[in-house]
N, C-alpha and C positions, 0 to 999 in steps of 0.2 A: 716390057722387056727391053734390054738393054742393047742399040744396036751400035753404042762407039766397039768398031773392032780391037783398039786397042783395051778398052777396058773390058771387055768379051776375054780375050787373051790373059789379062792376069788375073780375073776371075777362076777359070779353068787352072791355072799356075796355081793359084790358093789355095783349090780344091771346094770353089763356095759356089754352089750350083743356084742356092736359093733362088737367084733371077728366073728361072726357069719354069718355076711352081707357081702355080695358080693364085693369085693374088689372098684367099679367103684360107675355107679349110685346108687346103695342100699344104698352105704355108705354115697352118699352126700347126699340123700335124708335125713338118717339117721342123721347128723350133721344138717343138715337144723333146722329140727324139734327140738332138743337140744338147741338151739340158738335161738329159735321163738323169734319175739321180742310181737308176739300177742296171744291172747287165743286161736282163732281160725284160724289153719293150711290148707290151699287148696292144694291140691294136684293132679297134672293133669300128669297123665302118662301112657305111651303109653305101648301098651299089651303086655301080656307075659315077666313083669319087675321082677316078683315076689314079686309084690306090696303086696297081702294079707298075705304072708310070712313072710315081715317089719312090717308091722302093727302088728302084732299077736306078734312081737318078741317086741316092743315098747309097747305094753299092759301090757307083762307079769314084763317087765322091772320096768313098773310103780307098780306093785304091789308086787315087791320085794324091791323097795326102801324105801318104809315105811310101817307100819303097817294100818291096814283098811283101805284100799285102793280101792273106789269101782268104776272098771272099766267095760264098757258096748262098746261091738263090735257087730254091727248094717250091717246087711246085707241084701240084697232086699227081701230075704224069708227066713224062717225059716230053710230048708230043704238047703239051699245055705249053709249056716252061720255053720251049724249042719257039712253039708260033708266038706265044703272049711277050714273054719276055724279050726276044729278040726284037720285034717289031717297038717295042717301048725304048731299049736299048739303041737302037738306029733311028730312033726320033731324038732321041738325047744328044747323041754324037753329032749330030746334023751342024751343031754349032762349036765342036770339038776343034781344036787348033790340029794343026797336021801333027805337032812336035810331039803331041800327048794323045795321039790317036791310036787305040789300043790293034791289034790283031786277031781277027776273029780264025779260031781255029778248030776243025773236027767238029764242027758242028755245033761246038757246046761252052767253048772257050776264048776267052778275051784277055788277052796277054799285053798288058802296058808297057810302055820302051823305060819303067821304072821298076819293073821284075812283077809287079803285082800282076794278079790274077783273079778273073771274075767267071766261073765256073756255073753251070745250068744244071739242075739234079731231077729228077722223078720219084719225089718220095714214095709212092706205090709201087715203086717195083724193091724186090728184096731187103721189103719191110724196111727201106731207109738205106740201107747197109750202104749204098753207094756215096752215101756223105762220109763216109769214113777217108780219113787220111793221117798224114802226119801229123798236122798242125792247120788252124783256122785262127782265124781274127773275124770275122764277120758272118754273121748268115742270115739269110731272111730265108721266111717261111711263109708262103703267101696260099691263101683259100685253105689253112689248117683244118674248117671245120670240113672237107672232106677229105681228111687224115685219119685212119679210124685207131693206129698204135702212135698218138704222139708223143704220149707222154714214152714210152719207149724211143721211141726217134730222138729225144731230147737226151734222156739221160743215160741211155746207152751209148749212143753214136755220137751224138755232136758234144755232149760236155766234156770227155775228155780231149777233144781238139783244142779246147781253149786254156787248157794246162798250161802256164807260163808265159801266154800271151800278154803282151801290154796292155793293150786294152780292149777285152773282146766284147761284142755285142750279138745281143741274138733277138730279129724281130717276130715277132708272131702277127700277122694280120690274116683279119678275114670277115664276113659278113656272119651272122649268129648261124650256130647248128641248127639242121632242122629237130635234131631231138636235144635235150638239157643233158644230158646223159652221155655228154663228152669232155673228152679231155682238157679241150679249151675254156669251156664251161666250168669244169667242174676243181681244174685244180689250176690253171694258170690268171685267168682272170683275177680269182681270190686272189692268187699270191701277188699278183702284179698291184693290185689296189691296194695291198699291207706296203707294197713298197714304191710306192707312187710309180709306179712305169705303167701305167693303165691310163687308154686316152681313145673316148668313145665318141665316135663322129657320125651324128644322123643328119638328113638333109634337111633338117629343121636348123640345125647350127649353121649349114651352108649357106653363104649369102653366095656364094658364085653358083649355088642349083639357080637352073630356069625354068620356067614353064615345059618348054618343051622336053629339058632333061625328063622331066617329072611324067609327061605322058608317054617319051621312048621307055620308062621304068618298070611301069604300069602294064605297057605292051609287053614287054619283056617279061614279065611275071606273069601276063594271061589274066590279069584283075581290072574289073571296072572301076573300083573304085577305092578309096584309103582306107578301108573298115576292114579288113580281112587280116586275120593273122599272116598271110604273107608280107603285107606290105608294111605291119609293124614290126617282122623280123628284120625286111630284106632293105627298108629303108628307115625304121625308128630303131635297129639293135638290138632290140630287144631279145634279151636270152632267156624267158619264161615265155614264151609263145614258141608251138611247133607246127606240123603240119598235123592238124587232125584229122587229113583221110587218110596218114599213114598209119596210124594207130594202132596197134592191136585192137583193142579194147576201149573204144574211144566213149564207149556208157560207164567208163567207172566215175566216180564222185567221189572225191573225199568228203566233202560235208555228208551226203549221204551214205557211202559204203562203211564209214569206219568208226565204229564206236564201241564202250564197253558193255558189253551185253549179259544179263543177270542170267546166268545158268538155270536151267529148267530142275526138277525134282528128278527128272527120267530122262538118262541118255544112251545113246551109243557111242564112245571114241571113233573117231577117224583119222586115219593116218593115210596122208599121201607123199609120195618122192618122185623126187627125178632125178638119179643118181647119175655123177660124172666124178671124172678125176681132174683134169686139166681143166672143163667145163668145172661151172657148179653144181655140188650137190643140193638140192632145196627140202626141206621137210618142213611142210605143212600139218598141223593138230588141230582136229574143230570137231563138231558133230551136227546133228539136224537138230533145231527147236522142232519137235514133232508137232506140237500143237500150234506153234505161229508159224511153221513151216519156211525157216530159214536156216541157213546154212550158216553157222557161225567156224571163226577163221580163229581161234582160241592163241595158238601159237605159231613161230618159224623161222627155220634154222637157214642158214644159207654159208656154205662153207667148198673150198674147194682142195685138190690136193690132199686127202686123206684114202686109209687104206681099209681094208675088212674092219679089222680089229677097236680102226677110230670110229669108221661108221656105226658100229653093235653099241659101243660106248656112249655117243653120239646120240643113236637113237631111242635108248633106253635111258638117258637122262633126261632125254628131251620128254618122253612121255612122262615122267616124273614129275617133273616142272609145270607141265602144262595141268596135267589133272591132280596134284597132290590134295591132300586137304579133302578127298572127295573118293565116294565108294564106289562111281558108277565106272571106274576105270576097269573093270574086272574082265573084260572083254573088248579087244580091239581089233576093228577091220585096218590091217593094211593093205597096202597098194601100193606097188613102184613101177617105175618106168626106169628098168637096170637090164646089166648082160645076165644071162644065165648062171655064169661062173660066182657072182656076186651073191646071188639068190642063194646058191648050192654052199657057196662059202655058210653066210648067216644061218642058213636050215642044220647042217651037217656041224659045225664046229661051235654053235650059239644059240643051236633051238631057239630060233628068231624066224619066223616066219612070215614070208611077206609073198602076199597075192598077185600076180603079174596085172598090169592096168588092161583096160581096154581101149586100142589104141588107133582102131576104124577111123579113118575120116576123120583125120585134123581139124580141118577147119568146120567140118558142123558142131565137131567140140567145142571150139571157139565160139561159136555161133551161139551154142547153148549154154555156153557161160555170159556171155554177152546181154541174153534174152533174160535170163537169171539177174544179173546187173539191173539191166532195164524195169523188171520186175521190182526192183529194190528187196529181193530174195534171200541178199549173201550180205552177211555182217562180218570186218575183221578187227580185230583188238588195233588199236593203235601201237602196241608192241612189235605187230608185224612190218616192220620197216622195211625189209627187204622185198615184199609182197606187195605192199604200197606203191614203194618208186616202180618197180618196173611195169606195174597197174598205168601209173603215171607217164611213164616213160618211154616202155616199150612199143616199138616201131617195126615195120617191115620193112625187107629191104627194095631196093629199086624194083626190082622186077617182081615181088611180092611174091618169091618163092621160099623165102626163110624170115627166120628174125634176123635184125637187124645188131649182130654184137657189140657191146659197151663198154664203158669203165665198170659201172655199178650195176647195169642190168643184166653183166654176164650174157647168157644167149637166151633170156627171159625162161630160167628154169624155177625161179617161185612160183611165174605165171600160169607154166605149164601145170604145175603141181596141183594150181587151184582149176584148172580145168581140168583134172583127173578127180579130183576131190568134187567136183559138180557134177561129172559123171554117174562116178561110183557110188555116191553118197545114196540112202536109202531111204529116201524122202517119206515113203509111204507104209515104213514100220515104225509102228507102236512101241517103244519103249519100255512101256511100263510095264508093272514085273507079271500082270498078269496075259501078259502076251509076248508072243515070240519066241524068248529066249530064255522060259521060265525056265527050263528043265536044265540047262547053260547056267544060270545064276546060282540054282539049286546046288548044284555041284561047285563050284568054285568056292563058294560061301554060305555054305548053310544057315549060320547063323547071321551073317546079313540081309540073306533072304527072308528068314523068318519076320527079324527086326521090319522089314520095309514092305512087307504082305499086310502087319500088322497096324499100319499109320494110315 
């Protein structure tokens, strides 16, 4: 700490506040931001680093560095921003010379004598629209893991305000999200890595970290040891771990449940759908291997914003693609979670019949799927990428009343289509030609029936 009043005054006049930061991790991040090669910096920081303090310091520096700078600090909610940010700003400003001291106005703005402004914003209000304005020179978004529409906020709200500004800077800072299906993990970390704008700060790299800090963090996280996924995420900044207790189907294991399955001689094609428009439409095509008692998912589609004609073309193409080259696709079981109007349109306009799925007791249906996975009764083809991704990353919301929406998982539409497939599958129906649907097969294709029964 520099105690000389004249030196402190000079550093503030030069907008150089590095001396206030902690000597190791905070200072490393400070230097990284200052030497940035990119207009976007992504910081993946461990809990209790003092991240918000450092971000506020960088914002104040920017306001001091040039006149008429517009700087905005976004937190997940305005209450968080007002409480945490104001505390950090006030702590930093204790060393500010009176001639440079900003005026705090309206409970959210610091106006500096040179015309610069620092404003705090709640991002979860109006989809981040309150960040809009005529222009912006620097923007900090803190704890972005709690911002559900991060990509929208950046591309549709923030980016236009940087247009024409001399040295724009966007800083995204967070501990890792609890799901990998988040814009921070899926979009901004990979982009920042490519452009050299990514910094990861773990407790192991922090020489300022003490045993007391570790004890407090363990208590804060509610864990007793450091071998949990929570510690890996919150302290070691691992992006590839999540809350296992929040997963909708924690029993899913890609090594156990994803494989290419050899089709049996006899099977009944099964199609299940979860239809939406703004939400995705998810389609799964598969069958039950009666002898092995396995539910096989062979093909998946995951689309959105499709009208009835589009859906019909998609369904028929998917059926052909999934069962092309086999005579088994003579009779389909089709089940869909869809509006009555959609079902009627497909039936009357395109002669495409879909039975309604049985939707009673969602939790029981999900539990049944989890049980089937635990018994290794479900096999998914590797090309069903949307389904596999949702099974790996789909989580409940905080109240466990609904699924957490995400970038690639959508509203877990493919996962729910699998829930329906598991429920509607005819596990005990023998598909051999001497059983069940012999008459139906004979009517549909007598030549095929005669050939099959002679084998």
